[in-house]
N, C-alpha and C positions, 0 to 999 in steps of 0.2 A: 306814613313811614313809622316803623317800629322804633322804639327808643334805642335799640341796638344799632341802627343804621344812621342815626342822626349825625351830622357833622357839627362843628362848633356852633353853638347858638349865640345870638346877640347877648343874652343875659350872661352867658358864661364868659364871653369876652369882656363884658363890663366888669365882672368880678375880678378879672385879671388886672384891671387898671387900678384896683384898690390895694394891690400887694405892697409890702414894705420895700424899702430900698434894697437893691440887689448887691450881694457879695459873691465870693467865689462859690460856684455850684448853683448860683441862681437864687440864693435866699439871703435874708439878712444875716450877717455874720460879723464876728469880731475876731481880730487877730490877737494871738498871744505872743509873748516875747520869743517863744521857740519857733515862731513862723507858721505853726499849724493854724488851721481855721476851725473854730469850735462852735457847735450849734446844737442845742437841745441834747447834750450828752454824747454827741458823736464827734469824731475827729477825722479830718481829711488832710493828709499830708500834701504839702505843696510840691509841684513838679520841680525837679532840679536839672532838667534837660529839655531841649527843644527838638522839634521835628526837623529832619533834613530839608523839608520844604519851607522852613522858617530860618534861613541861615543867620539872620541877625539876632534871633532869639527873643524878639520883642513880643511874641505871641500872636502877631498879625500875619496872616498869609493872604496877600492880595490876589484878587481875581485877575486873570490875564486872558482877555481884556476885561476891564470892569464894564458893568452895564450902566449906562448913563442915559439921561434924557427921558426917563420913565416917570410917569405920574400914576398914582393909584387909580385903577379903573373904577368908575362909578356907574358903568353901564349895567343895565338889567336885561340880560338876554332872555329869550323865550324859556319858560320854566321847563326844566327837566328834572325828574324825580331823582336820578342818579347821574353822577359824573365821576367815575372811578374805575380803577382796575386793581387786581390783586397781584402781589408778588408772593408767591407761595414758596417759602424757604424752610428747610429743615435745619436742626441743630447740627453743627459740624464738629465742635469741640468745646472744651472748657479750659480756661487758663487765667491766672491772676495777672492779666495784662490789660492795658487800655492805651492804644496808640494815639488817642486824642488827648486825654488828660495827662498821661504819663508816657509820652513818646520816648522810645529808646531806653526804657527802664523796665525790663522784664521782671515780673514778680512783685512789683510795687503796689499794684492795685488789689482790691478784694477780688475774689474769683468771679469771672464772667462766663456766661453761656453765650457762645457765638453762633450766629446763623448766617447763611449766605456764603461769603467767601471762605474757602477752606484754609487759607494761609494767614488769616488775620492774627497778628501778634503785636508785641510792643514796638517792633520795628517797621510796622506797615506804613507804606506811603501810597500815594495815588498810583505810582508806577508798579509797586510790588503787588498791589491788589489787582491792577489791570492785567498782570501776568499770571494771576492765580486761577484756581478753579472755583466752582460754586455748587452749593446744594439747592439753589433755587431752580424752579422748573424752567425758567428762561435762561439759557446759557449766557445771554448778554448781560444778566444781572450779576456782576462781580462785586457788588457793594458789600461792605461789612456792616452787620447789625449785631448789637450785643446788649446784654442786660445782666444784672447781678444774678448769680446762680441761686436757685431756690433749693433748700434742703428740708428733709423731714428727719429730724434728729441729725445723725451723721451721714445720712444717705442723700446724695444729690437727686433731685427730681427734675428730669429734663423733658421738655415737650417732645412728644412722639410724632413723627411724620411732618409733612409740610404745614407750617403755621401760616396764618393770614396776616399779611402786612398790606394794608390798604394804601393806595395812592389816590387821594381825593382832591376835589376842589374845596379849598377852605374859604373862598370868597364867592360872593353872589355871581360875579361875572366869571363863570367857569371858562369862558372863551379866552380869558386873559392869562390863563395859567400856562407857564412855559416849563420845559424840563430843567432839572437840577444841573448846575454847572459841574463839570468833572472836578472831583477833588473837594467839593463842599462837604463839610463835616460839622456836626453839632451834637450837643447833649440835651436830652429832654428830661426835665425834672432834676432831682438832686439827691444823692445819698444822705445829705445832711439837712434835708427839709424837715420841718415839723409835721405832725399829723394834720394840723389845721392848714398848713400850706399845701400839703398833698391834696386834701379834700377840696380846697378852693383853687387849685392849680387850673389855669385855663385849658390844659390838656386832659383834665379829668373827665372821663365819660361815665363809667359805672363803678370804678374802683374794683375791689376784689369781689368776685361773685362765685357762687356754687349753688346748684339746685335752684331754689326760689329766693335765695339771699343775694341782694344787690346793694351797691353803694357802700360797701364796707371799706373803711380807711385801713383797718387792720385785718389780718386773716380771720375768718369766722372761727369760732371755737370748735365747731364741727360741721361736717358736710355729709349729706346722705351717702351711706355706703352702698352705692350702686355702680355697676360697671359703666353706666352712661354719664356719671357725674365726675367732672374735673373742676379744679380751681382755675378760674379765668380772670383775665384783666384786659381792659381796653384803654389805651392812652394815646392821645393825639399830640403831634409835634407842631411847632410853629411853621407857618408856610409863607411868610413874607420875608424877603431878603433885602439887605441894603444895597446889593449890586456891587459892593466894593471888596468884600473880604470872604475868603473861603473858610477862614477861622479867625477867632479873636481870643484874647487872653482868657476870658471866662467861658469860651466855647459856646456862647449863647447870644451875645449882644448883636451879632451880625444878622440874627433872625428875630422875628417878632410874630406874635399871633395877630390875626385880623381884628379889626375894631368895627364898631357899629357906626354906620353913616348916620349923622344926626338927623332925627326926624323920620327915620326909616327902620326897618328890620334887616337892612342889607349889611352884609359883611364886606369890608374893603380893607386893603392894606393901609397901614399908617404912612404918612408922608415921608418919614425917614427910612422906611423899609418898603419901597413902592413896588418891588418886583414880586409878582404872584408866582409861587412854585407849588408843586403838589403838597398836600397835607398828608404826611405819613401817619397811619394809625396802627399801632401794634395791637393785635388780637391774639394773645397767647393763652394756651391751654396746658395746664400742668397736671399730669396723671396722679393726683393725690386726693383722697377724701377720708371720711370717717373722723377720727380724733385728729384735730389740727393743732393741738397744743405745742407740738415740737416743730412746727413749720416756721421757717425763717428765711430771710434773704442773706446772702453773703454780706450785704451792705447794712443789715440790721433788720428792724421790724418791717411790717408790710408797708408802712408809709414811706419807707426809704426807696421804694421802687423808682427806677429811672432807666433810660436806655440811650444808646449812642447810635449814630448813623454816619457812615463814611461813604460818599457816593463814588462808585467806580463802574457804573453802568456803561455799557457800550452806547455811545452817544446816539447812533441811528436807531437802535432798538428802543431806547427810552423815549426818544422823540416820537416814534411811530405809535407807542402805547399812549403817551400823553395826548397826542393830536387826535387819535381815533377814539379814545375812551373818555378822557376828561373834557377836552375841548368839544368832542362830539356828543357829550351828554349821554353816555352809555354806562351800563353796569357790567363791566367786563371781568372775565376770569383771567388767569395768567397768560392766556393766548391773546388776550384782547378781543374776546368773543362774548357777545351779549346774547344769551339764548332767548331773551324776549324780543330781540330785534335781529333775527337771523339774516334778514336782508342786508344788514350793514356789513356783514362779513367779519373777518378777524384781522387784527394787526399783524399777527405772526402765523406761521404755518403750524401744522400738526406736531412738528418737532420743536415748537416754541422758538423758532428762529425766524429772522426776516425772510420772507419769500424771495 
């Protein structure tokens, strides 16, 4: 398997266990008298409103119903090289909104580039996303995906065409993976993380890359000026859920990365987050090369990269893709078709809808 297709490794998970205590945004932080959270020169304002789905405003959105009685699977099914499918989604719009971190507060966030659902804004809820449209190939994927907008000087640089968002098995027992619950949301990484935290984040795959330059924490100083060269990043999300909450105050603690089963190289979910869900991996390509000295993110330097996910998939469509491709041990496209196993068929029709 090439290094570009590897899922979270045991060594990578181990490094995650060595991180410092977690604050707002998922990094060590200290509060100032003003109520802002400060870290390595960056400031992130606190939210002053709650989501309509969190009527008591405590930051916890309970799953209804919760998933109980689950223990992390330690089974080791027959080896399959792949267990994944793609959600191919294009950029829909940019906006200084974040309905997870700053719900009901338009303009409070740094600028974000949104993919997937065409209606995502500060007021988005599970219901509004479910009633929206999508730029994803599968009409059933009404989820919201977003990340800080990348600019070259004063010009935004937006990914062109369908981007690759992998849905993978993050645990060794790929047969134990189940679909996301409707309304689950979380943040991956943090705009206030340090360069070292970004480099050693459990979701770090190759960092920023262009041409033959890989594993960059910051943007490379230059990239080959060729039409086929773009700036790329791959970053994986946690895939183990506590089964109790669709969101928590830090937008992270209800999710966890897999851990290594002692004495093996197997990845399993931790006991306090026993429910195995798909591991999302962003694979984004930005059409910029040459002199990179003016390239930056709306959230700051390259190491401030992070992204958000808000699940609004049609339940039946997502289940069909997870069961056929992830649980089935296939390498599927957005239709749920594996061209190396044509006999397995596809989860969706040629129109990317359920047959």
